[in-house]
ChimeraX commands (.cxc) that place a marker at each C-alpha (Angstrom):
marker #1 position -34.38,12.59,-114.59 radius 0.5
marker #1 position -31.89,10.19,-114.44 radius 0.5
marker #1 position -31.17,8.83,-118.24 radius 0.5
marker #1 position -26.92,10.13,-118.56 radius 0.5
marker #1 position -26.79,7.87,-121.84 radius 0.5
marker #1 position -25.07,9.87,-124.33 radius 0.5
marker #1 position -26.48,10.72,-127.46 radius 0.5
marker #1 position -30.17,11.27,-126.31 radius 0.5
marker #1 position -32.26,14.86,-126.81 radius 0.5
marker #1 position -31.61,17.02,-123.42 radius 0.5
marker #1 position -33.55,19.71,-123.65 radius 0.5
marker #1 position -35.76,22.39,-125.85 radius 0.5
marker #1 position -34.83,26.39,-125.96 radius 0.5
marker #1 position -37.21,28.48,-127.89 radius 0.5
marker #1 position -35.18,31.91,-129.33 radius 0.5
marker #1 position -38.62,34.58,-128.74 radius 0.5
marker #1 position -38.83,38.19,-129.74 radius 0.5
marker #1 position -41.69,38.25,-127.23 radius 0.5
marker #1 position -41.05,35.89,-123.68 radius 0.5
marker #1 position -45.28,37.23,-122.59 radius 0.5
marker #1 position -46.90,36.24,-125.22 radius 0.5
marker #1 position -44.18,32.98,-125.98 radius 0.5
marker #1 position -45.92,32.70,-121.86 radius 0.5
marker #1 position -49.08,32.89,-123.06 radius 0.5
marker #1 position -49.45,30.88,-126.74 radius 0.5
marker #1 position -47.35,27.89,-125.45 radius 0.5
marker #1 position -49.67,27.95,-121.46 radius 0.5
marker #1 position -53.00,27.91,-123.85 radius 0.5
marker #1 position -51.87,25.02,-125.71 radius 0.5
marker #1 position -50.23,22.81,-123.84 radius 0.5
marker #1 position -50.93,24.03,-119.78 radius 0.5
marker #1 position -46.80,25.09,-119.80 radius 0.5
marker #1 position -46.32,26.35,-116.86 radius 0.5
marker #1 position -43.06,28.73,-116.28 radius 0.5
marker #1 position -41.02,30.33,-113.94 radius 0.5
marker #1 position -38.19,33.19,-114.80 radius 0.5
marker #1 position -34.98,33.57,-113.28 radius 0.5
marker #1 position -32.64,36.59,-113.52 radius 0.5
marker #1 position -29.16,35.57,-115.07 radius 0.5
marker #1 position -27.93,39.21,-114.33 radius 0.5
marker #1 position -27.39,41.65,-116.41 radius 0.5
marker #1 position -31.24,42.16,-117.09 radius 0.5
marker #1 position -31.39,38.93,-118.58 radius 0.5
marker #1 position -34.19,36.66,-117.52 radius 0.5
marker #1 position -34.41,32.77,-118.63 radius 0.5
marker #1 position -37.95,30.99,-118.57 radius 0.5
marker #1 position -38.47,27.68,-117.36 radius 0.5
marker #1 position -41.25,25.56,-119.60 radius 0.5
marker #1 position -42.75,22.65,-117.04 radius 0.5
marker #1 position -45.39,21.17,-117.61 radius 0.5
marker #1 position -48.82,21.72,-115.31 radius 0.5
marker #1 position -47.86,20.51,-111.97 radius 0.5
marker #1 position -44.59,19.44,-112.24 radius 0.5
marker #1 position -42.53,21.33,-109.42 radius 0.5
marker #1 position -39.71,23.82,-111.15 radius 0.5
marker #1 position -37.29,21.62,-111.24 radius 0.5
marker #1 position -38.70,19.70,-113.95 radius 0.5
marker #1 position -38.85,21.47,-116.35 radius 0.5
marker #1 position -39.31,20.30,-119.55 radius 0.5
marker #1 position -37.01,23.29,-121.52 radius 0.5
marker #1 position -36.06,26.94,-121.50 radius 0.5
marker #1 position -36.55,30.64,-123.23 radius 0.5
marker #1 position -35.42,33.39,-123.41 radius 0.5
marker #1 position -35.53,36.18,-125.49 radius 0.5
marker #1 position -33.65,38.04,-128.90 radius 0.5
marker #1 position -32.04,40.53,-127.34 radius 0.5
marker #1 position -30.62,44.26,-129.32 radius 0.5
marker #1 position -27.01,41.68,-129.65 radius 0.5
marker #1 position -28.56,39.20,-131.70 radius 0.5
marker #1 position -30.72,40.87,-134.55 radius 0.5
marker #1 position -31.34,38.82,-137.54 radius 0.5
marker #1 position -31.79,35.70,-135.47 radius 0.5
marker #1 position -34.42,34.30,-136.43 radius 0.5
marker #1 position -37.85,32.59,-133.32 radius 0.5
marker #1 position -36.95,28.95,-133.16 radius 0.5
marker #1 position -36.60,26.08,-130.70 radius 0.5
marker #1 position -32.64,24.62,-130.81 radius 0.5
marker #1 position -32.13,20.70,-128.93 radius 0.5
marker #1 position -29.74,19.66,-127.18 radius 0.5
marker #1 position -27.90,16.61,-126.79 radius 0.5
marker #1 position -26.47,15.25,-124.29 radius 0.5
marker #1 position -22.58,14.07,-124.88 radius 0.5
marker #1 position -19.81,12.70,-122.47 radius 0.5
marker #1 position -16.90,15.14,-124.04 radius 0.5
marker #1 position -18.52,18.09,-125.49 radius 0.5
marker #1 position -14.60,19.10,-127.57 radius 0.5
marker #1 position -14.75,15.55,-129.39 radius 0.5
marker #1 position -18.20,15.88,-130.11 radius 0.5
marker #1 position -17.50,19.57,-131.63 radius 0.5
marker #1 position -14.45,18.77,-133.27 radius 0.5
marker #1 position -15.94,15.29,-135.10 radius 0.5
marker #1 position -18.58,17.34,-135.54 radius 0.5
marker #1 position -16.16,19.57,-137.61 radius 0.5
marker #1 position -15.01,17.08,-138.95 radius 0.5
marker #1 position -17.76,15.97,-140.72 radius 0.5
marker #1 position -19.14,19.25,-141.87 radius 0.5
marker #1 position -20.52,21.17,-139.19 radius 0.5
marker #1 position -20.04,24.93,-139.10 radius 0.5
marker #1 position -19.64,25.53,-135.35 radius 0.5
marker #1 position -22.25,28.68,-134.35 radius 0.5
marker #1 position -21.41,29.36,-130.86 radius 0.5
marker #1 position -18.12,27.48,-129.81 radius 0.5
marker #1 position -18.16,25.35,-126.17 radius 0.5
marker #1 position -19.46,27.56,-123.58 radius 0.5
marker #1 position -18.95,26.99,-119.98 radius 0.5
marker #1 position -21.88,27.64,-118.12 radius 0.5
marker #1 position -23.10,26.62,-113.88 radius 0.5
marker #1 position -24.75,23.55,-114.71 radius 0.5
marker #1 position -22.25,22.52,-117.58 radius 0.5
marker #1 position -20.91,23.31,-120.84 radius 0.5
marker #1 position -23.22,23.68,-124.14 radius 0.5
marker #1 position -21.78,24.53,-128.37 radius 0.5
marker #1 position -24.11,25.28,-131.10 radius 0.5
marker #1 position -23.65,24.24,-134.96 radius 0.5
marker #1 position -24.93,24.16,-137.99 radius 0.5
marker #1 position -24.71,20.70,-140.32 radius 0.5
marker #1 position -23.99,20.78,-143.34 radius 0.5
marker #1 position -27.56,20.27,-144.87 radius 0.5
marker #1 position -28.54,23.72,-142.86 radius 0.5
marker #1 position -29.55,22.46,-139.32 radius 0.5
marker #1 position -28.94,23.26,-135.98 radius 0.5
marker #1 position -27.94,21.10,-132.98 radius 0.5
marker #1 position -26.91,22.16,-129.50 radius 0.5
marker #1 position -24.15,19.67,-127.72 radius 0.5
marker #1 position -24.62,19.60,-123.53 radius 0.5
marker #1 position -22.19,18.36,-121.04 radius 0.5
marker #1 position -23.40,18.29,-117.49 radius 0.5
marker #1 position -21.16,18.21,-115.00 radius 0.5
marker #1 position -23.46,17.03,-112.00 radius 0.5
marker #1 position -25.59,13.60,-112.36 radius 0.5
marker #1 position -28.86,14.50,-113.77 radius 0.5
marker #1 position -29.33,14.81,-117.57 radius 0.5
marker #1 position -28.87,17.91,-118.03 radius 0.5
marker #1 position -27.05,19.10,-115.82 radius 0.5
marker #1 position -29.26,18.60,-112.41 radius 0.5
marker #1 position -28.35,17.20,-108.99 radius 0.5
marker link #1:1,2 radius 0.2
marker link #1:2,3 radius 0.2
marker link #1:3,4 radius 0.2
marker link #1:4,5 radius 0.2
marker link #1:5,6 radius 0.2
marker link #1:6,7 radius 0.2
marker link #1:7,8 radius 0.2
marker link #1:8,9 radius 0.2
marker link #1:9,10 radius 0.2
marker link #1:10,11 radius 0.2
marker link #1:11,12 radius 0.2
marker link #1:12,13 radius 0.2
marker link #1:13,14 radius 0.2
marker link #1:14,15 radius 0.2
marker link #1:15,16 radius 0.2
marker link #1:16,17 radius 0.2
marker link #1:17,18 radius 0.2
marker link #1:18,19 radius 0.2
marker link #1:19,20 radius 0.2
marker link #1:20,21 radius 0.2
marker link #1:21,22 radius 0.2
marker link #1:22,23 radius 0.2
marker link #1:23,24 radius 0.2
marker link #1:24,25 radius 0.2
marker link #1:25,26 radius 0.2
marker link #1:26,27 radius 0.2
marker link #1:27,28 radius 0.2
marker link #1:28,29 radius 0.2
marker link #1:29,30 radius 0.2
marker link #1:30,31 radius 0.2
marker link #1:31,32 radius 0.2
marker link #1:32,33 radius 0.2
marker link #1:33,34 radius 0.2
marker link #1:34,35 radius 0.2
marker link #1:35,36 radius 0.2
marker link #1:36,37 radius 0.2
marker link #1:37,38 radius 0.2
marker link #1:38,39 radius 0.2
marker link #1:39,40 radius 0.2
marker link #1:40,41 radius 0.2
marker link #1:41,42 radius 0.2
marker link #1:42,43 radius 0.2
marker link #1:43,44 radius 0.2
marker link #1:44,45 radius 0.2
marker link #1:45,46 radius 0.2
marker link #1:46,47 radius 0.2
marker link #1:47,48 radius 0.2
marker link #1:48,49 radius 0.2
marker link #1:49,50 radius 0.2
marker link #1:50,51 radius 0.2
marker link #1:51,52 radius 0.2
marker link #1:52,53 radius 0.2
marker link #1:53,54 radius 0.2
marker link #1:54,55 radius 0.2
marker link #1:55,56 radius 0.2
marker link #1:56,57 radius 0.2
marker link #1:57,58 radius 0.2
marker link #1:58,59 radius 0.2
marker link #1:59,60 radius 0.2
marker link #1:60,61 radius 0.2
marker link #1:61,62 radius 0.2
marker link #1:62,63 radius 0.2
marker link #1:63,64 radius 0.2
marker link #1:64,65 radius 0.2
marker link #1:65,66 radius 0.2
marker link #1:66,67 radius 0.2
marker link #1:67,68 radius 0.2
marker link #1:68,69 radius 0.2
marker link #1:69,70 radius 0.2
marker link #1:70,71 radius 0.2
marker link #1:71,72 radius 0.2
marker link #1:72,73 radius 0.2
marker link #1:73,74 radius 0.2
marker link #1:74,75 radius 0.2
marker link #1:75,76 radius 0.2
marker link #1:76,77 radius 0.2
marker link #1:77,78 radius 0.2
marker link #1:78,79 radius 0.2
marker link #1:79,80 radius 0.2
marker link #1:80,81 radius 0.2
marker link #1:81,82 radius 0.2
marker link #1:82,83 radius 0.2
marker link #1:83,84 radius 0.2
marker link #1:84,85 radius 0.2
marker link #1:85,86 radius 0.2
marker link #1:86,87 radius 0.2
marker link #1:87,88 radius 0.2
marker link #1:88,89 radius 0.2
marker link #1:89,90 radius 0.2
marker link #1:90,91 radius 0.2
marker link #1:91,92 radius 0.2
marker link #1:92,93 radius 0.2
marker link #1:93,94 radius 0.2
marker link #1:94,95 radius 0.2
marker link #1:95,96 radius 0.2
marker link #1:96,97 radius 0.2
marker link #1:97,98 radius 0.2
marker link #1:98,99 radius 0.2
marker link #1:99,100 radius 0.2
marker link #1:100,101 radius 0.2
marker link #1:101,102 radius 0.2
marker link #1:102,103 radius 0.2
marker link #1:103,104 radius 0.2
marker link #1:104,105 radius 0.2
marker link #1:105,106 radius 0.2
marker link #1:106,107 radius 0.2
marker link #1:107,108 radius 0.2
marker link #1:108,109 radius 0.2
marker link #1:109,110 radius 0.2
marker link #1:110,111 radius 0.2
marker link #1:111,112 radius 0.2
marker link #1:112,113 radius 0.2
marker link #1:113,114 radius 0.2
marker link #1:114,115 radius 0.2
marker link #1:115,116 radius 0.2
marker link #1:116,117 radius 0.2
marker link #1:117,118 radius 0.2
marker link #1:118,119 radius 0.2
marker link #1:119,120 radius 0.2
marker link #1:120,121 radius 0.2
marker link #1:121,122 radius 0.2
marker link #1:122,123 radius 0.2
marker link #1:123,124 radius 0.2
marker link #1:124,125 radius 0.2
marker link #1:125,126 radius 0.2
marker link #1:126,127 radius 0.2
marker link #1:127,128 radius 0.2
marker link #1:128,129 radius 0.2
marker link #1:129,130 radius 0.2
marker link #1:130,131 radius 0.2
marker link #1:131,132 radius 0.2
marker link #1:132,133 radius 0.2
marker link #1:133,134 radius 0.2
marker link #1:134,135 radius 0.2
marker link #1:135,136 radius 0.2
view
């Protein structure tokens, strides 16, 4: 993807208690294929892509709920592309959002997760690369 329009949804991520069951469910439901990468420390990140798409053309990802995340329900989280993540977090706070995960640097960009005043979760994404969600 090459559209770098701020405010556009750019990624979807599943947090699940059972990665293998989720792979099967979404594979059977949509024909999605998966590939996984080692994130270190025993963690694995699994990418979803449409059947036949290149591994680099992922449509979303998922990871296993860890013991440290006790009480976190299974859920999908959408990411919205921003130009300046720190300014976006500050603006969200000023509008009544609660920050669940402050700005975090990752190899492909920065993320932050917040809950809007009505309780819905959303994430900001600021890519380091030239692609929409950090792809180069």
